[in-house]
KEKE-3310 file (N, C-alpha, C; in steps of 0.2 Angstrom, whole numbers, plus 5000, padded with zeros to 4 digits):
npx = (5027:5023:5012:5019:5029:5045:5061:5077:5089:5087:5086:5090:5082:5071:5065:5063:5054:5043:5040:5036:5026:5010:4997:4985:4975:4963:4960:4944:4936:4926:4930:4942:4937:4930:4940:4947:4937:4936:4949:4948:4939:4944:4958:4958:4954:4965:4975:4972:4976:4989:5001:4998:5010:5019:5024:5019:5026:5023:5031:5039:5048:5043:5031:5036:5042:5032:5024:5033:5042:5034:5036:5048:5044:5041:5053:5057:5049:5057:5068:5076:5077:5085:5092:5106:5119:5127:5136:5128:5115:5117:5118:5108:5104:5115:5118:5106:5107:5119:5115:5106:5114:5121:5110:5106:5117:5128:5138:5149:5148:5142:5152:5161:5151:5147:5158:5159:5147:5149:5161:5155:5146:5154:5160:5148:5146:5157:5155:5143:5147:5154:5148:5134:5117:5121:5118:5110:5119:5120:5111:5120:5133:5141:5143:5150:5161:5168:5173:5187:5200:5197:5184:5177:5180:5172:5159:5159:5160:5148:5138:5141:5139:5125:5121:5125:5117:5105:5107:5110:5098:5089:5085:5088:5087:5075:5065:5053:5050:5061:5065:5061:5073:5073:5067:5055:5048:5031:5018:5006:4995:4985:4969:4965:4972:4987:4997:4999:5007:5008:5020:5026:5038:5048:5061:5062:5053:5042:5033:5021:5015:5002:5001:5007:5021:5031:5046:5053:5066:5071:5077:5084:5073:5057:5043:5028:5019:5021:5014:5005:5015:5021:5010:5007:5014:5006:4994:4997:5000:4987:4979:4986:4987:4977:4966:4970:4983:4988:4999:5000:5006:5017:5034:5044:5061:5072:5088:5097:5093:5090:5077:5061:5046:5030:5018:5002:4992:4977:4960:4960:4973:4975:4966:4972:4984:4978:4973:4986:4991:4982:4984:4997:4998:4990:4998:5010:5005:4999:5011:5019:5011:5001:4995:5007:5009:5018:5017:5005:4995:4990)
npy = (4899:4887:4890:4890:4881:4874:4878:4870:4876:4891:4901:4917:4921:4913:4916:4929:4929:4923:4932:4944:4940:4941:4947:4936:4936:4944:4954:4957:4973:4972:4960:4965:4975:4967:4960:4971:4975:4964:4963:4975:4972:4961:4964:4977:4973:4965:4975:4983:4978:4981:4991:5009:5017:5009:4999:4988:4980:4972:4962:4952:4945:4944:4938:4925:4921:4920:4910:4899:4899:4901:4901:4909:4922:4928:4932:4945:4952:4951:4958:4953:4957:4967:4978:4974:4978:4969:4960:4951:4957:4970:4967:4966:4980:4986:4978:4981:4994:4992:4984:4992:5002:4995:4992:5004:5007:5013:5006:4992:4979:4968:4966:4977:4987:4986:4989:5003:5008:5006:5014:5026:5028:5030:5042:5050:5050:5056:5069:5073:5076:5087:5097:5107:5103:5093:5077:5064:5051:5033:5021:5011:5016:5022:5012:5003:5011:5009:4997:4985:4980:4967:4965:4974:4968:4956:4962:4967:4955:4948:4957:4958:4945:4943:4954:4949:4938:4943:4951:4942:4935:4940:4945:4959:4967:4964:4972:4983:4996:5005:4995:4997:4995:4989:5002:5011:5004:4997:5003:5000:5007:5001:5007:5020:5014:5016:5008:4997:4992:4987:4980:4979:4972:4972:4967:4970:4980:4981:4982:4972:4974:4985:4982:4981:4972:4961:4956:4945:4942:4929:4921:4904:4892:4889:4887:4878:4888:4897:4904:4913:4920:4927:4934:4942:4954:4960:4961:4971:4982:4983:4987:4999:5007:5005:4996:4998:4998:4985:4972:4961:4949:4941:4936:4924:4921:4910:4910:4902:4889:4888:4889:4894:4902:4907:4918:4921:4934:4933:4932:4921:4920:4932:4931:4920:4927:4937:4928:4923:4935:4940:4929:4930:4942:4940:4930:4937:4947:4941:4934:4945:4954:4948:4943:4935:4920:4922:4936:4938:4940:4931)
npz = (4947:4958:4972:4988:4985:4988:4985:4983:4979:4977:4962:4955:4944:4944:4956:4955:4944:4950:4960:4952:4944:4935:4945:4953:4963:4973:4987:4993:4997:5007:5014:5020:5028:5037:5043:5049:5058:5066:5072:5079:5088:5096:5099:5108:5121:5126:5124:5134:5145:5146:5154:5155:5154:5147:5132:5119:5106:5091:5080:5066:5073:5087:5084:5080:5091:5101:5095:5094:5105:5118:5131:5133:5132:5144:5149:5145:5154:5166:5163:5153:5140:5135:5124:5115:5105:5092:5080:5073:5075:5069:5056:5046:5045:5040:5029:5021:5018:5010:4999:4994:4989:4979:4970:4965:4958:4964:4970:4966:4971:4984:4995:4993:4995:5008:5015:5012:5017:5031:5033:5029:5039:5051:5047:5047:5060:5066:5060:5065:5078:5077:5070:5070:5066:5058:5048:5056:5063:5058:5069:5074:5073:5083:5092:5083:5081:5093:5092:5091:5078:5075:5079:5071:5059:5060:5060:5047:5040:5043:5039:5025:5021:5023:5015:5002:5001:4999:4988:4978:4977:4968:4951:4947:4936:4931:4936:4932:4937:4948:4963:4980:4992:5008:5015:5024:5039:5041:5052:5063:5075:5088:5088:5099:5109:5112:5118:5111:5097:5080:5069:5052:5041:5027:5015:5002:4991:4978:4962:4953:4939:4942:4955:4972:4978:4989:4996:5008:5018:5028:5044:5047:5043:5034:5043:5048:5049:5039:5029:5036:5043:5032:5027:5037:5034:5024:5031:5040:5032:5026:5037:5041:5030:5021:5010:4996:4996:4998:4996:4982:4983:4994:4995:5002:5007:5013:5016:5023:5023:5010:5005:4997:4998:4992:4995:4990:4992:4999:5005:5014:5018:5024:5035:5042:5046:5054:5064:5069:5074:5084:5093:5096:5102:5113:5120:5123:5131:5142:5147:5151:5158:5165:5182:5192:5202:5213:5214:5220:5234:5247)
capx = (5029:5017:5012:5021:5035:5051:5067:5083:5094:5083:5089:5087:5078:5065:5062:5061:5048:5037:5038:5034:5021:5004:4993:4980:4970:4962:4956:4939:4936:4922:4934:4947:4933:4928:4946:4948:4932:4938:4955:4946:4935:4948:4964:4958:4954:4971:4979:4970:4980:4996:5001:4998:5017:5023:5022:5021:5027:5023:5033:5040:5052:5038:5026:5039:5044:5025:5022:5038:5045:5030:5039:5053:5041:5041:5060:5057:5047:5062:5074:5080:5076:5088:5095:5113:5122:5131:5137:5122:5110:5118:5120:5102:5104:5121:5117:5101:5110:5124:5111:5103:5119:5122:5104:5107:5123:5133:5143:5149:5147:5140:5157:5163:5146:5147:5164:5157:5142:5152:5165:5151:5143:5159:5160:5143:5146:5162:5152:5138:5150:5158:5144:5127:5113:5123:5114:5110:5123:5116:5111:5125:5139:5145:5145:5155:5167:5171:5176:5194:5200:5194:5176:5175:5180:5166:5153:5159:5159:5141:5134:5143:5136:5118:5119:5126:5112:5099:5108:5110:5092:5084:5087:5086:5086:5068:5060:5051:5052:5066:5062:5063:5076:5072:5062:5052:5043:5024:5016:4998:4993:4979:4966:4963:4977:4994:5002:5000:5008:5010:5025:5027:5044:5050:5068:5061:5046:5041:5027:5019:5010:5000:5000:5013:5023:5036:5051:5055:5072:5070:5082:5083:5069:5050:5039:5021:5015:5025:5010:5003:5021:5022:5004:5007:5016:5000:4989:4999:4998:4980:4977:4989:4987:4970:4966:4973:4991:4989:5002:4997:5010:5023:5038:5049:5067:5076:5094:5101:5090:5089:5070:5057:5039:5026:5011:4997:4988:4970:4956:4962:4980:4975:4963:4977:4988:4975:4973:4992:4992:4979:4987:5004:4997:4988:5003:5014:5002:4999:5017:5022:5007:4996:4998:5010:5008:5022:5015:4998:4995:4984)
capy = (4895:4884:4893:4885:4877:4876:4877:4869:4881:4896:4905:4923:4922:4909:4919:4936:4928:4922:4939:4949:4937:4945:4945:4932:4936:4951:4953:4962:4978:4969:4956:4968:4978:4962:4959:4977:4975:4958:4966:4981:4969:4956:4967:4982:4970:4963:4981:4987:4974:4984:4998:5015:5019:5004:4998:4981:4980:4965:4961:4945:4942:4943:4933:4919:4919:4918:4904:4894:4898:4906:4902:4914:4929:4931:4935:4953:4955:4950:4962:4949:4959:4973:4978:4974:4978:4964:4959:4948:4962:4975:4964:4968:4987:4988:4975:4984:5000:4990:4982:4998:5005:4991:4992:5011:5008:5016:5001:4986:4972:4969:4967:4984:4992:4985:4993:5010:5009:5006:5020:5032:5028:5033:5049:5054:5050:5062:5075:5075:5078:5093:5102:5107:5102:5087:5072:5059:5045:5027:5019:5007:5019:5023:5005:5001:5014:5007:4990:4984:4978:4960:4966:4977:4963:4952:4966:4967:4948:4946:4961:4956:4938:4945:4958:4945:4933:4947:4954:4937:4932:4942:4948:4966:4970:4963:4976:4989:5002:5003:4993:5000:4991:4991:5007:5012:4999:4999:5002:5001:5007:4999:5013:5021:5010:5016:5004:4991:4993:4981:4982:4975:4974:4969:4968:4973:4982:4982:4981:4968:4978:4990:4980:4980:4965:4961:4950:4945:4937:4926:4916:4897:4889:4891:4882:4876:4894:4902:4909:4918:4924:4932:4938:4947:4960:4962:4963:4978:4987:4984:4991:5006:5011:5004:4990:5000:4997:4978:4968:4955:4943:4942:4931:4923:4918:4908:4908:4897:4883:4888:4888:4900:4902:4912:4919:4925:4937:4932:4932:4916:4921:4938:4928:4917:4932:4939:4923:4923:4941:4940:4924:4932:4948:4937:4926:4942:4951:4937:4933:4951:4958:4944:4942:4928:4917:4925:4943:4938:4940:4926)
capz = (4952:4962:4978:4993:4982:4991:4980:4987:4978:4973:4957:4955:4939:4946:4962:4952:4940:4954:4963:4948:4940:4935:4951:4952:4968:4976:4993:4992:5002:5012:5018:5024:5033:5042:5047:5054:5064:5071:5076:5084:5093:5100:5102:5113:5128:5127:5125:5140:5151:5146:5158:5151:5152:5143:5125:5116:5098:5088:5073:5065:5079:5092:5082:5080:5098:5104:5092:5094:5112:5122:5138:5133:5132:5151:5150:5145:5161:5171:5161:5149:5133:5134:5117:5115:5098:5090:5073:5071:5076:5064:5049:5042:5044:5036:5023:5017:5014:5005:4993:4990:4985:4973:4966:4962:4954:4967:4972:4962:4974:4991:4999:4993:4997:5015:5018:5011:5022:5037:5033:5029:5046:5055:5045:5049:5067:5067:5058:5070:5084:5076:5067:5072:5060:5053:5048:5062:5061:5060:5076:5075:5071:5089:5094:5078:5082:5099:5091:5088:5071:5075:5080:5064:5053:5061:5058:5040:5037:5044:5034:5018:5019:5023:5009:4996:5000:4996:4981:4973:4977:4963:4945:4948:4930:4929:4939:4928:4942:4954:4969:4987:4996:5015:5016:5031:5041:5042:5059:5065:5082:5090:5089:5106:5114:5109:5121:5107:5090:5076:5064:5046:5038:5021:5013:4995:4989:4971:4959:4948:4935:4946:4962:4976:4980:4994:4997:5015:5019:5035:5046:5048:5038:5034:5047:5046:5049:5035:5026:5041:5044:5026:5026:5042:5031:5020:5036:5043:5027:5025:5043:5042:5024:5017:5005:4990:4996:5000:4991:4978:4985:4998:4994:5008:5006:5019:5013:5027:5021:5003:5003:4995:4999:4989:4998:4986:4997:4998:5011:5019:5020:5029:5040:5045:5049:5060:5069:5072:5077:5090:5097:5098:5107:5120:5123:5126:5136:5148:5149:5153:5163:5170:5189:5194:5209:5218:5215:5223:5241:5249)
cpx = (5023:5018:5014:5027:5041:5057:5073:5088:5091:5088:5086:5082:5071:5061:5059:5054:5042:5035:5034:5028:5015:5000:4987:4974:4969:4958:4951:4939:4932:4926:4939:4943:4931:4934:4948:4943:4933:4944:4953:4941:4939:4955:4963:4958:4961:4976:4978:4974:4987:4996:5001:5005:5021:5020:5024:5021:5027:5025:5035:5043:5047:5033:5029:5040:5037:5023:5027:5041:5041:5033:5045:5050:5042:5048:5061:5054:5052:5069:5078:5079:5080:5092:5103:5116:5127:5132:5131:5116:5111:5118:5114:5103:5110:5120:5111:5104:5115:5120:5108:5108:5121:5116:5104:5113:5129:5139:5143:5147:5145:5146:5160:5158:5146:5152:5162:5152:5145:5157:5160:5147:5148:5160:5154:5143:5151:5159:5147:5141:5153:5154:5137:5123:5115:5118:5115:5114:5118:5116:5117:5132:5144:5147:5151:5161:5171:5174:5183:5194:5196:5186:5174:5175:5174:5160:5153:5157:5151:5137:5135:5139:5128:5117:5120:5120:5106:5101:5108:5103:5087:5088:5085:5085:5079:5063:5059:5052:5057:5063:5064:5066:5076:5066:5059:5047:5036:5022:5009:4997:4986:4975:4964:4968:4984:4999:5003:5001:5011:5015:5025:5034:5046:5057:5067:5054:5046:5034:5027:5014:5009:5000:5007:5015:5029:5040:5053:5061:5072:5076:5080:5079:5061:5047:5032:5017:5018:5020:5007:5009:5022:5016:5003:5009:5010:4995:4991:4998:4991:4977:4979:4988:4980:4971:4969:4980:4992:4993:4999:5000:5016:5028:5043:5055:5071:5083:5098:5099:5089:5082:5066:5050:5035:5019:5007:4992:4981:4966:4958:4968:4979:4971:4968:4982:4985:4974:4980:4994:4989:4982:4993:5003:4995:4994:5008:5011:5001:5005:5020:5018:5002:4999:5001:5009:5012:5020:5008:4999:4988:4979)
cpy = (4893:4887:4888:4881:4879:4874:4876:4874:4886:4900:4911:4924:4919:4913:4926:4935:4927:4928:4943:4946:4941:4943:4941:4932:4943:4950:4959:4966:4975:4965:4959:4972:4973:4960:4965:4976:4969:4960:4971:4978:4964:4959:4972:4979:4968:4969:4984:4983:4977:4990:5004:5018:5014:5002:4991:4982:4973:4965:4954:4942:4940:4938:4926:4916:4917:4912:4898:4893:4903:4906:4907:4921:4932:4934:4942:4956:4955:4954:4958:4951:4965:4973:4978:4973:4972:4964:4956:4953:4968:4973:4967:4976:4989:4985:4978:4990:4998:4988:4988:5002:5001:4992:4999:5012:5012:5012:4995:4980:4973:4970:4974:4988:4992:4990:5001:5012:5010:5013:5026:5033:5032:5040:5053:5055:5056:5069:5078:5078:5085:5099:5101:5106:5096:5081:5067:5053:5038:5025:5015:5010:5020:5017:5002:5004:5012:5000:4990:4981:4971:4961:4969:4972:4958:4955:4966:4960:4947:4950:4959:4949:4940:4949:4953:4940:4937:4949:4948:4933:4934:4945:4955:4970:4969:4968:4982:4996:5000:5001:4997:4994:4993:4996:5007:5006:5001:4998:5003:5001:5005:5005:5014:5018:5010:5012:4998:4994:4987:4983:4976:4977:4969:4971:4972:4974:4984:4982:4976:4971:4984:4988:4979:4973:4966:4955:4951:4940:4935:4921:4909:4894:4890:4885:4881:4883:4899:4907:4914:4923:4929:4936:4943:4954:4964:4965:4970:4983:4988:4989:4998:5010:5010:4998:4992:4998:4989:4975:4962:4949:4945:4935:4930:4919:4916:4905:4903:4890:4882:4887:4895:4898:4908:4912:4923:4927:4937:4933:4927:4917:4927:4935:4924:4921:4935:4935:4923:4929:4941:4935:4926:4938:4945:4933:4931:4945:4947:4935:4939:4954:4954:4943:4935:4926:4921:4933:4943:4937:4936:4930)
cpz = (4956:4969:4984:4991:4985:4986:4984:4986:4973:4968:4956:4950:4941:4952:4959:4948:4944:4958:4959:4943:4940:4941:4949:4957:4970:4982:4993:4998:5008:5017:5023:5030:5039:5046:5052:5060:5069:5075:5081:5089:5098:5103:5108:5120:5130:5128:5131:5146:5151:5150:5153:5149:5149:5136:5123:5109:5096:5081:5072:5070:5085:5090:5082:5087:5102:5101:5094:5101:5117:5129:5139:5133:5139:5152:5150:5151:5166:5168:5156:5142:5132:5128:5118:5108:5097:5082:5070:5070:5070:5057:5044:5040:5039:5029:5018:5014:5009:4999:4990:4986:4978:4968:4962:4958:4957:4970:4967:4964:4981:4996:4999:4996:5005:5018:5017:5016:5029:5038:5033:5036:5051:5053:5047:5057:5069:5065:5063:5077:5083:5073:5069:5065:5056:5053:5054:5059:5062:5067:5078:5075:5078:5092:5090:5079:5088:5098:5089:5081:5070:5075:5073:5059:5054:5058:5050:5037:5037:5039:5027:5016:5018:5016:5002:4995:4997:4989:4976:4972:4971:4957:4945:4942:4928:4931:4934:4931:4947:4960:4975:4991:5004:5015:5023:5033:5041:5049:5059:5072:5083:5092:5096:5111:5111:5113:5116:5100:5086:5070:5058:5043:5032:5018:5006:4994:4982:4968:4953:4944:4940:4953:4965:4977:4985:4994:5004:5015:5027:5037:5046:5042:5039:5038:5045:5045:5044:5031:5030:5042:5038:5026:5031:5039:5028:5025:5039:5038:5026:5031:5043:5036:5019:5012:4998:4990:4998:4995:4988:4981:4990:4997:5000:5005:5012:5017:5016:5025:5013:5001:5001:4996:4996:4992:4994:4991:4995:5005:5016:5022:5025:5035:5045:5049:5055:5066:5073:5076:5084:5095:5100:5104:5114:5123:5126:5132:5143:5151:5153:5159:5167:5176:5189:5201:5214:5219:5219:5230:5243:5253)
residu = (UNK:UNK:UNK:UNK:UNK:UNK:UNK:UNK:UNK:UNK:UNK:UNK:UNK:UNK:UNK:UNK:UNK:UNK:UNK:UNK:UNK:UNK:UNK:UNK:UNK:UNK:UNK:UNK:UNK:UNK:UNK:UNK:UNK:UNK:UNK:UNK:UNK:UNK:UNK:UNK:UNK:UNK:UNK:UNK:UNK:UNK:UNK:UNK:UNK:UNK:UNK:UNK:UNK:UNK:UNK:UNK:UNK:UNK:UNK:UNK:UNK:UNK:UNK:UNK:UNK:UNK:UNK:UNK:UNK:UNK:UNK:UNK:UNK:UNK:UNK:UNK:UNK:UNK:UNK:UNK:UNK:UNK:UNK:UNK:UNK:UNK:UNK:UNK:UNK:UNK:UNK:UNK:UNK:UNK:UNK:UNK:UNK:UNK:UNK:UNK:UNK:UNK:UNK:UNK:UNK:UNK:UNK:UNK:UNK:UNK:UNK:UNK:UNK:UNK:UNK:UNK:UNK:UNK:UNK:UNK:UNK:UNK:UNK:UNK:UNK:UNK:UNK:UNK:UNK:UNK:UNK:UNK:UNK:UNK:UNK:UNK:UNK:UNK:UNK:UNK:UNK:UNK:UNK:UNK:UNK:UNK:UNK:UNK:UNK:UNK:UNK:UNK:UNK:UNK:UNK:UNK:UNK:UNK:UNK:UNK:UNK:UNK:UNK:UNK:UNK:UNK:UNK:UNK:UNK:UNK:UNK:UNK:UNK:UNK:UNK:UNK:UNK:UNK:UNK:UNK:UNK:UNK:UNK:UNK:UNK:UNK:UNK:UNK:UNK:UNK:UNK:UNK:UNK:UNK:UNK:UNK:UNK:UNK:UNK:UNK:UNK:UNK:UNK:UNK:UNK:UNK:UNK:UNK:UNK:UNK:UNK:UNK:UNK:UNK:UNK:UNK:UNK:UNK:UNK:UNK:UNK:UNK:UNK:UNK:UNK:UNK:UNK:UNK:UNK:UNK:UNK:UNK:UNK:UNK:UNK:UNK:UNK:UNK:UNK:UNK:UNK:UNK:UNK:UNK:UNK:UNK:UNK:UNK:UNK:UNK:UNK:UNK:UNK:UNK:UNK:UNK:UNK:UNK:UNK:UNK:UNK:UNK:UNK:UNK:UNK:UNK:UNK:UNK:UNK:UNK:UNK:UNK:UNK:UNK:UNK:UNK:UNK:UNK:UNK:UNK:UNK:UNK:UNK:UNK:UNK:UNK:UNK:UNK:UNK:UNK:UNK:UNK:UNK:UNK:UNK:UNK:UNK:UNK)
# end
């Protein structure tokens, strides 16, 4: 598949072939060291503007907001970013667990898997209340328990749609090694400034030969900065785990628009990701902590 090609109706075989194709590019150790040195030069002065008792986390959502709606970043300063559970917010968490069940052969289809994940969440919640040392229930379980039948049906529908989109995006039988569905996010703390942390997230992690690869599922459609958005995941891996873990490529799938983009991770893509990261951190820091005119005393 040509890098950057958009498919109107992506087929699982085509996307899987592109994701698992033999790697063609390598980011040299020296280039990664240059990127690290640059981030350690440009990010600490911004992190120093963050109060010691506060923390700024930059992930894909924060990158997109800083890029597309920078005026909205200040809403968090005014208490406009409080977390509120909803069907849309929980669909990925439930959907990831559902697809993982399908991949492992524990569920036959996403619809069934989502119902099983939701039921298991309620069971874990009940057990946590009655037995010491019981597994911690999912973060959404207590909120889901509080919903009536209509609310629960909406949660199931949202998660089932999300899970079906991911499940049908790939030909899972093509993976030589079982892929990781979801898995732990990657985090990189700005050294010496724990007020700033950068997060990388992927829906699927696998291998093309001996090289890691990632699949990211994103909302809406790919914008002009899609390559930096995808390469951000590789940049966080490079900073947090070293160059040996950098993925060969990051595939992006935008199901609502039926588009696919393939980012072959090279020095240019990583540099674009670093540009986007520094710009986003600057936007957020100045929106949240730079003095406003009404805060200043003449």
